[in-house]
N, C-alpha and C positions, 0 to 999 in steps of 0.2 A: 504494500500500500504506500502511496506517495504522500508524504507530509513534510513539513518544514525541517524535520530532523534528519531526513535522508536525501535531501536535494544535492545533486552533483552537476557540475558543468559538463556540457557535451564534449566528447573527446575531440581535441584539435581546435576548440573555440578560443583558447588562450595560449599565449606564447610567453616564454621567459623574457624578462626585461634584458635588453642589450646593455651590457656593462662595458662602456667605451673607455679606453685609456687606462686599462688595468693590467697592462703587461702582455707578454707573448702568450702566456698560458690561457688567457681569456678567449683565444680564438680570434681576437681583434687587436692584435699587437701591432708593433711598428708604427703605422700611420693612424691607427685607431679610426679607421673608416673615413679618413679625411684626405686620402690620396697622398701625393708626394708634397715636398716643400713648396712654399709660396704663400702669397697673401691669404688665400682662402683656407690654407691649412693651419693658420694661427688662430688663437682664441681672440675674442673681441670683435670689433666692427670689421666687416669684410670690406666695405667701401666707405670712404670718408663722407661722401655726400652724393646726392643724385646728380648725374652729369659728369662725375669724375672720370677722367680718361687716362689714368695712370701717370699723371704729371704732364701729359701733352696738353697744349692749349685747347680748351673746351670749344666745341662747335658753337655753342651759344654765344661765346665771346668773339668768335671769328666773324659770324654773319653780321651784315650791316643792320643797324637799327633805323627804322623809318617810321614816319607818321606820328600822330598824336591823337589820343582819345580824351576829349574834354571831360572833366570830372562832373559837370552839371548837365550832361547831355540828356535830353528828354527822348525816351523811346515810345513810339506810338503803336497802337494796334491799328492795322490798316484795313479799310473796307473799300472795295471798288464799286463804282456805280452799277456795273453789270450784276453784282450780287444783290444790290438793293432792288434792282429791276425785277429779279426773279423772286425775291423773298416777300416783297410788299405790294399791296394793291394800290390803285390810283386814289388820290386824295387822302392818303393816310398820313399820320404823323409818326415819323420814325424817331424813336428815342433810344438812348443807350441800353435801357433795360430790355426793349423789344429786340435789339440787335443780339444781345446775349441769349435771349429766349429762342431766337431763330437760329442760333449757332454761328452767326457771322463774326462775333467777338467771343473769345474764350471767357474772359472775366474783365472786370473794370479796374484791374490793377494799374494798367497803362491808359493814358488818354487816347481817344479815338480820333483818327484822321481819315477823311473821305478823299479818295483819289479818283481821277477821271477816266480810268480804263473802262471801256465799254460805253454803250449809249443808254440813255434813259428817256422813255417816251411818256411816262406817267407823271402827272403833277403830284408832288408830295412835299411835305415839310420835313426837312432833315435837320436834326439837332445833333451836333458833335462839337468836339473841342477845336478841331481845325479842318479846313477844306483846302484842297489845291485849287489854283485859279481855274483850271480847266473843269474841275468838278463843279465848282460854284456856277460857272457859266452855263454848263449843260443842264444843271438843275433848274436854273432860272429860265433858260430857253424853253424847257418843257413845261413851264408855268408853275413851278414849285418855289419853295423858299429854302435857303441855306442859313440856318441860325447857329451862331457860335455860342456855346455855353460859357 
């Protein structure tokens, strides 16, 4: 009968712990499973830091540095007029919440900018943080309004 007093592990389910660095008689003598001499055979850090190339000039330092990323850059969620044309009906008011609901904008973490790719034939009032000049012209040409929030 099986009970807690006579439980045993299945044969071959466990191994003896590997005792590294305990001399030749351990079966793992000489290099203690670390191969031959060299930086990786020593104890401690193997590499001083990421990108270290053995004392050779690092690639990161050789390549030219170009450009500039302004620290206060504003990143916009972009919606094109073609998407608005498909998602909304004529004479409707397009707000940020409706754009999120229809899946045109993922979330309102970033401000929304309307771009002029595609055509719009329906008159609608579009509310967003920014509009490109071409988008504003096309919306107004179709009889709608482009309102900046």
